[in-house]
C-alpha positions in Angstrom: -16.9 66.8 7.5 -20.2 65.4 8.8 -23.7 65.6 7.4 -26.9 65.7 9.5 -29.8 64.3 7.5 -33.5 64.9 8.4 -35.9 62.4 6.9 -39.6 63.4 6.7 -41.5 60.2 6.6 -45.3 60.5 5.9 -47.4 62.6 3.6 -48.3 66.2 3.0 -51.9 66.9 3.9 -54.2 67.0 0.9 -54.4 70.5 -0.6 -51.3 71.7 1.3 -48.6 70.5 -1.2 -47.7 73.8 -2.7 -47.9 75.7 0.6 -45.8 73.1 2.3 -43.0 73.2 -0.3 -43.1 77.0 -0.4 -42.8 77.2 3.5 -40.0 74.7 3.6 -38.0 76.4 0.9 -38.5 80.0 2.0 -39.0 79.8 5.8 -37.0 76.7 6.8 -34.3 77.0 4.1 -33.1 80.4 5.4 -33.5 79.2 9.0 -31.3 76.2 8.3 -28.7 78.3 6.6 -28.5 80.5 9.7 -27.2 77.6 11.8 -23.7 78.3 13.1 -21.0 76.4 11.1 -23.4 75.2 8.4 -21.3 74.6 5.3 -24.1 73.6 2.9 -27.8 73.0 3.1 -29.6 70.6 0.7 -33.2 69.7 0.3 -34.6 66.8 -1.7 -38.2 66.1 -2.5 -38.9 62.5 -3.4 -40.1 61.9 -6.9 -40.1 58.1 -7.1 -39.5 55.2 -4.8 -39.1 51.4 -5.0 -42.3 49.4 -4.4 -42.8 48.8 -0.7 -40.5 51.7 0.3 -41.6 53.9 3.2 -43.3 57.2 2.2 -40.6 59.7 2.4 -41.7 63.2 1.5 -38.3 64.9 1.7 -34.8 64.8 3.1 -32.8 67.7 4.3 -29.1 67.7 4.8 -26.7 70.2 6.5 -23.0 69.7 6.3 -20.8 70.8 9.3 -17.0 70.7 9.7 -17.3 68.2 12.6 -19.2 66.9 15.6 -18.2 69.9 17.9 -19.6 72.3 15.3 -22.8 70.3 15.0 -23.2 70.3 18.8 -22.8 74.1 18.8 -25.4 74.5 16.0 -27.9 72.3 17.9 -27.5 74.4 21.0 -27.8 77.7 19.2 -30.6 80.2 19.1 -30.8 79.6 15.4 -31.8 76.0 16.0 -34.5 77.2 18.4 -35.9 79.5 15.8 -35.8 76.8 13.1 -37.5 74.3 15.4 -40.3 76.8 16.1 -40.8 77.4 12.3 -40.6 73.6 11.6 -43.4 72.9 14.1 -45.6 75.4 12.2 -44.8 74.0 8.8 -45.4 70.5 10.1 -49.1 71.4 10.6 -49.3 70.6 6.9 -47.6 67.2 7.3 -48.8 63.9 8.6 -46.0 61.6 9.8 -42.7 61.9 11.6 -39.2 63.1 11.1 -35.9 61.9 12.4 -32.2 62.5 11.9 -29.1 60.7 11.0 -25.5 61.9 11.2 -23.0 60.5 8.7 -19.3 61.2 8.3 -17.5 62.2 5.2 -18.0 61.0 1.6 -15.5 58.2 0.8 -16.5 58.2 -2.9 -15.7 61.9 -3.2 -12.4 61.4 -1.3 -11.3 58.6 -3.7 -12.3 60.8 -6.7 -10.3 63.7 -5.3 -7.3 61.6 -4.7 -7.3 60.5 -8.4 -7.6 64.1 -9.6 -4.5 65.2 -7.6 
């Protein structure tokens, strides 16, 4: 399994906080779930950060079975629709967003091995 994480670094424009969160959950959440091969979609809003940490508004994660499935999802019409919706929602956001792809969860794998 792999996870593609989107990091939204910046701030929500003043007065747009509630509308931004609502749009992300209701518009983008369903769009992200429509990606082919998406196993799970998670969204995290930042509550606290270490002093000096960059201003991260939220992180979104989507799990896929592997890299081939991620590539298919990124080339899909569902991704195009999500991208268009994202650009609209980002009108309420000042900053940038970028992605990371990570593989597996070694801690969960060790825990699972001990349960068996």
